[in-house]
C-alpha positions in Angstrom: -6.1 134.9 26.8 -10.2 134.9 27.7 -12.6 132.8 27.1 -14.2 135.5 24.7 -10.7 136.4 23.4 -10.8 132.7 23.4 -14.4 131.8 21.6 -14.3 135.0 19.0 -10.7 133.3 18.0 -12.0 130.3 16.9 -15.3 131.7 15.6 -13.7 134.0 13.3 -9.8 133.1 13.0 -10.5 129.9 12.1 -12.0 128.4 8.9 -15.7 128.0 9.3 -18.2 125.7 7.6 -21.3 127.3 10.0 -20.2 131.2 9.3 -19.0 130.8 5.6 -20.8 128.3 4.6 -18.6 125.8 2.0 -16.1 128.2 1.7 -15.4 127.2 5.4 -15.3 123.3 4.5 -12.4 121.7 4.3 -12.6 117.9 2.1 -10.4 115.2 3.8 -9.4 113.9 7.3 -5.8 114.4 7.3 -5.3 117.1 9.7 -8.1 115.5 12.2 -5.9 112.7 12.0 -2.4 114.7 12.6 -4.4 116.5 15.6 -5.3 113.3 17.0 -1.9 112.2 17.0 -0.8 115.4 19.0 -2.9 115.2 21.3 -2.7 111.1 22.0 -5.1 109.3 20.6 -7.7 110.4 22.4 -11.1 108.6 21.5 -9.3 105.5 21.4 -9.5 106.0 25.6 -13.3 105.7 25.6 -16.0 103.6 23.6 -18.5 105.9 21.6 -21.2 105.9 19.8 -21.6 107.5 16.6 -25.1 109.1 15.0 -25.4 110.8 11.6 -28.7 111.8 9.6 -30.2 115.0 7.7 -32.8 115.2 10.6 -32.9 114.4 14.0 -29.7 113.4 15.3 -29.6 116.1 17.5 -32.9 114.6 19.7 -31.3 111.4 19.3 -27.5 111.9 20.2 -29.2 113.2 23.7 -32.2 111.1 24.4 -29.4 108.6 24.3 -26.5 109.9 26.4 -29.7 110.8 29.0 -30.3 106.6 28.6 -27.0 106.1 29.3 -26.9 108.7 31.7 -29.9 106.8 34.4 -28.0 103.6 33.4 -25.3 104.7 35.3 -22.6 105.4 33.0 -20.2 108.1 32.9 -21.9 109.5 29.6 -19.5 112.7 27.1 -22.1 114.5 24.6 -20.3 115.7 21.6 -23.0 118.0 19.1 -23.1 120.7 17.2 -24.1 123.3 17.2 -24.9 125.3 19.8 -27.4 127.3 20.2 -26.3 130.2 23.2 -22.7 129.2 24.4 -19.6 127.5 22.3 -20.0 125.1 25.7 -22.9 123.3 25.0 -21.7 121.1 22.8 -19.3 119.3 25.0 -20.5 117.8 27.9 -20.4 115.2 30.7 -23.4 113.6 32.2 -25.1 117.0 31.3 -22.3 119.5 32.7 -20.8 121.6 30.2 -16.9 121.8 29.4 -15.8 124.4 31.5 -14.4 128.1 30.4 -11.0 127.4 32.3 -10.4 124.2 30.1 -11.6 125.6 26.7 -9.2 128.8 27.2 -6.5 125.8 28.4 -6.7 124.8 25.4 -6.2 126.4 22.6 -3.7 128.4 24.2 -1.4 126.1 24.9 -1.7 124.2 20.7 -3.3 128.2 19.1 0.5 127.3 17.6 0.2 123.7 16.4 -3.3 124.6 15.1 -1.9 127.0 12.7 0.5 125.1 11.9 -1.8 122.7 10.7 -4.5 125.1 9.1 -7.3 123.5 11.6 -10.8 124.2 11.0 -12.7 125.4 14.1 -15.2 122.1 13.4 -11.1 120.1 13.8 -10.5 121.8 17.1 -13.6 121.6 18.7 -13.4 118.1 17.9 -10.1 117.5 19.3 -11.0 119.4 22.2 -13.9 117.0 23.0 -11.8 114.0 22.6 -9.3 115.2 25.2 -12.0 116.3 27.3 -13.6 113.4 26.9 -10.4 111.1 28.0 -9.5 113.3 30.9 -13.0 113.6 32.2 -12.7 109.6 32.3 -16.3 109.3 30.5 -16.8 105.1 30.4 -18.8 106.3 27.0 -19.1 109.0 24.7 -22.2 109.8 22.2 -20.6 111.9 19.2 -23.2 113.3 16.6 -21.5 114.3 13.4 -20.9 117.6 12.0 -21.3 117.3 8.1 -22.1 114.1 6.4 -20.0 111.6 8.1 -17.6 109.6 5.5 -15.0 112.8 5.3 -16.4 115.0 9.3 -13.6 115.3 11.6 -15.8 112.8 14.1 -15.5 109.4 11.4 -11.5 109.0 13.5 -13.5 107.2 15.9 -14.1 102.8 15.5 -18.2 103.6 17.8 -19.4 100.5 19.0 -22.7 101.7 17.1 -23.8 104.0 14.6 -26.4 105.0 14.2 -28.0 106.8 10.9 -31.3 108.3 11.5 -32.4 109.7 8.2 -31.8 111.0 4.5 -33.3 114.3 3.0 -31.8 117.2 0.5 -29.5 119.1 2.5 -26.1 120.7 2.1 -26.4 119.3 -1.3 -23.7 121.6 -2.7 -21.0 119.8 -0.2 -23.0 116.3 0.3 -24.3 115.6 -3.0 -27.9 116.3 -5.9 -29.4 113.1 -4.9 -31.0 110.8 -1.7 -28.4 108.2 -2.9 -25.4 110.6 -3.0 -25.9 111.5 0.6 -26.5 108.4 1.6 -23.3 107.3 0.5 -21.6 109.6 2.4 -23.7 109.7 5.8 -22.8 106.1 5.6 -19.3 106.1 5.4 -19.3 106.3 9.5 -20.7 102.0 9.3 -17.4 101.0 10.2 -15.8 96.9 9.9 -18.2 94.3 12.1 -19.7 97.5 13.5 -22.9 97.2 14.2 -25.5 99.7 12.5 -29.2 100.7 13.1 -30.6 102.6 10.1 -33.6 105.1 11.1 -35.6 105.8 8.1 -35.0 104.7 4.7 -36.5 105.6 1.4 -36.0 103.3 -2.0 -32.9 105.4 -3.0 -31.4 104.7 0.5 -32.4 101.3 1.7 -29.7 100.0 -1.4 -26.9 102.3 -0.3 -26.8 101.0 3.2 -27.3 97.3 2.6 -24.3 97.8 0.4 -21.9 99.7 2.8 -22.7 97.5 5.7 -22.4 94.4 3.5 -18.7 95.7 2.3 -17.7 96.0 5.6 -19.9 93.7 6.7 -20.8 95.5 9.4 -24.7 94.2 11.1 -27.4 96.1 9.7 -31.0 96.7 11.5 -33.0 98.9 10.2 -35.7 100.5 13.4 -38.9 101.1 10.5 -39.0 97.4 9.8 -42.2 95.1 11.3 -39.9 92.6 12.8 -37.2 95.8 14.6 -40.2 98.9 15.4 -40.8 99.3 18.7 -43.2 102.3 19.2 -46.6 100.8 18.2 -48.2 104.5 18.8 -47.4 107.6 19.9 -50.1 110.3 21.9 -49.9 114.0 22.2 -50.3 114.5 26.0 -52.5 118.4 26.4 -50.0 119.6 29.0 -47.0 118.2 26.5 -44.7 115.6 25.9 -45.8 112.8 24.1 -47.8 108.9 25.9 -45.5 106.1 23.8 -46.8 102.2 23.8 -44.1 100.3 22.8 -43.6 96.5 22.0 -41.5 95.3 25.1 -42.1 98.3 27.9 -45.3 99.5 29.1 -46.1 103.0 27.9 -43.7 105.4 28.9 -43.6 109.2 28.1 -41.4 111.3 26.6 -40.9 115.0 27.3 -40.0 116.6 23.5 -43.6 117.2 22.3 -42.7 117.6 18.2 -44.4 115.2 16.4 -40.7 114.3 14.4 -40.4 112.9 17.8 -42.1 109.5 17.4 -39.5 108.2 14.8 -36.9 109.9 16.5 -38.0 107.5 19.2 -38.3 104.3 17.3 -34.5 105.1 16.3 -33.6 105.8 19.5 -35.3 102.3 21.0 -33.2 100.5 18.0 -30.4 101.6 19.4 -31.0 100.9 23.0 -32.1 97.7 22.1 -28.7 97.1 20.0 -27.1 98.5 23.1 -28.5 95.6 25.6 -27.5 93.1 22.8 -23.8 94.5 23.1 -23.6 94.1 26.6 -23.8 98.1 27.5 -27.6 97.9 29.4 -27.3 94.0 29.8 -30.7 93.9 32.3 -33.2 95.3 30.8 -34.2 92.0 29.2 -34.5 90.3 32.2 -37.7 90.0 33.6 -37.2 90.7 36.9 -35.6 93.7 36.4 -38.7 94.9 34.3 -39.4 98.0 37.0 -36.1 99.4 37.3 -35.6 98.8 33.9 -39.2 100.6 33.1 -38.7 103.6 36.1 -34.8 104.5 34.3 -36.7 104.7 30.5 -38.7 107.0 32.3 -36.3 109.1 34.1 -34.6 109.1 30.6 -37.5 109.7 28.4 -39.2 112.5 30.5 -35.8 114.4 31.7 -33.7 114.2 28.6 -33.7 118.4 28.7 -32.0 118.1 32.4 -30.2 115.7 32.0 -28.0 116.9 28.4 -28.9 120.4 28.1 -31.2 119.8 25.3 -33.3 123.1 23.8 -35.5 124.7 20.7 -36.9 121.1 19.6 -40.6 122.4 19.7 -39.8 124.2 23.5 -42.2 125.9 24.6 -40.9 129.2 25.8 -44.0 130.7 27.7 -48.2 131.1 27.9 -50.6 133.5 26.9 -49.5 133.9 24.0 -48.1 130.5 23.5 -44.0 130.4 22.4 -42.8 128.0 20.9 -39.2 127.6 18.7 -37.8 124.7 17.1 -34.5 124.6 15.0 -35.5 122.4 11.8 -34.2 123.7 9.1 -34.6 122.2 5.8 -37.3 120.3 3.9 -37.4 117.4 5.6 -38.0 119.1 8.9 -40.6 121.2 7.9 -42.7 118.5 6.8 -43.2 117.4 10.1 -43.2 121.4 11.6 -46.0 122.6 8.8 -48.2 119.2 10.0 -47.9 120.3 14.0 -48.5 123.6 13.3 -51.8 122.8 11.5 -53.0 120.9 14.8 -52.4 123.5 17.1 -55.5 125.4 18.4 -54.7 129.0 18.5 -57.0 132.0 17.5 -54.6 133.0 14.8 -50.3 131.9 14.3 -47.6 134.1 14.3 -43.7 133.3 12.7 -40.8 134.8 13.5 -38.8 133.6 10.0 -35.6 133.2 8.8 -32.8 131.0 7.1 -29.6 130.6 5.9 -28.5 130.6 2.3 -27.4 127.5 1.5 -31.0 125.5 2.5 -33.6 124.9 -0.1 -35.4 128.3 0.9 -38.1 128.1 -1.9 -39.0 124.2 -0.9 -39.3 125.4 3.0 -41.2 128.3 1.9 -43.6 126.4 0.1 -44.7 124.2 3.0 -45.2 127.3 5.6 -48.5 128.3 6.7 -50.6 130.3 3.9 -53.3 131.9 6.9 -50.4 133.0 9.5 -48.6 136.5 10.1 -44.8 136.3 9.4 -42.1 138.5 10.5 -39.0 137.8 8.2 -35.9 138.5 9.8 -32.4 136.9 10.0 -29.9 135.0 12.7 -26.5 136.5 13.2 -24.5 134.8 10.6 -22.6 135.2 7.2 -24.6 133.0 5.9 -28.3 133.9 6.5 -31.2 134.6 3.9 -32.0 138.6 4.0 -35.1 138.8 5.4 -36.1 141.4 2.7 -35.6 138.1 -0.1 -37.7 136.1 2.0 -40.7 139.3 1.8 -40.6 138.7 -2.0 -40.6 135.4 -1.9 -43.2 134.9 0.4 -45.6 137.1 -1.6 -45.2 135.0 -4.1 -46.4 131.9 -2.3 -49.3 134.7 -0.7 -47.6 134.7 3.0 -48.7 138.2 4.6 -45.7 139.9 7.0 -42.9 142.7 7.2 -38.7 142.5 7.8 -37.7 143.0 10.7 -33.7 143.6 10.7 -33.0 141.2 14.6 -34.8 138.4 15.6 -35.4 140.2 19.5 -37.1 142.9 16.9 -39.4 140.6 15.1 -40.0 138.9 18.3 -41.3 142.0 19.9 -43.4 142.8 17.4 -44.9 139.2 17.7 -45.7 139.7 20.9 -47.0 143.3 20.6 -49.3 141.9 17.9 -50.3 138.7 19.8 -53.4 137.7 21.5 -53.6 135.5 24.5 -54.5 132.6 22.8 -52.8 133.0 19.5 -49.0 131.0 18.6 -45.5 132.4 18.1 -43.4 130.4 16.4 -40.2 130.7 16.0 -37.8 129.2 13.5 -36.5 128.6 10.1 -33.2 128.3 11.0 -31.0 126.9 13.6 -29.3 130.3 14.4 -32.6 132.3 14.4 -33.4 130.3 17.8 -29.9 130.8 18.8 -30.7 134.5 18.4 -33.8 134.2 20.6 -32.8 132.4 23.1 -29.9 134.7 23.7 -31.8 137.8 23.9 -35.5 136.9 24.8 -36.6 137.8 28.2 
């Protein structure tokens, strides 16, 4: 099989939540445990940090991986979904898994996968863990795919668990309330393993406290006064954010989204726990503070180069300015809408699409009223029809037209935009993925 044939097999001939939605979601870890046994329990050969949450877990995962890299570790990074190529999901020190490895892994085990009726994500998770074992990684940063308790990644026992935040998303699978979703995502809390909680609500905090208490797991809330590290976050004219911290000199973060300030506070709390666990043991040594500062700056200011992160308030071009962002639910758009409102431009153009299992109505209620909209759909069976988006848009007083593909929508926006305008592409990870694949 060629790499193209293998990826088409994975995407089209296995059960796949990303393309099938709820019909592609398998409940339980039984198959994952059989795969793990088949491959010799590869996750036991490396240490790991496990990251769950509704929003921000991608940025947090990539930045923690970047930090561990600059501190000298050989770091595996497992994230989802990919934007351009399947290989993006599995990296070691920023380098993607080789195509040859993907092909051989599937070819050699395809019969076993089929006897177990393995899902796309189960196969991919097993592939990542086996590749990390064979790559001799010191530590892996493992992002939860969906939820936490029943996610395929939840066979690991990490050195540290992280939950970024909780908001209403995937409610048909995880529960219709913040409490229910917190229970599912809190399922990654392991006995005796410290857990960082980035943000809470009055509904979710008691859930996390109860789960941690039951597991005898030390719990740290990054937003609490005695845990909070980031004092202020100052957006920079050239892009990025200047952070002022409690224990470190100011440092610059490459990622520009206003939501990154809370992500960074979560990352800093995570780093402090990694210090306490001995992974970055020199960080509290005053004699080494200059070295710490240098490495901190390197990780935060070059996270995309170090890890391959894309699609987080990513500037593509200027004159007109073009920015894309993978924020795809109400929690994400609360920040995106705020940032769009604060971004100076003559006129705002938004290339917009969503998938059908999101709160489309809730997101569209947050969209700027003065923008011109280019309604479209991503390349997925779960795409919400662009014609239906326009009906919703008309109800909210939004002005726009429909386009069959993201490429057509972007070209129309580019044609209509003046040099001082802003074109934003988003609403769904699939919209950003299609844009990055097809843009000039």
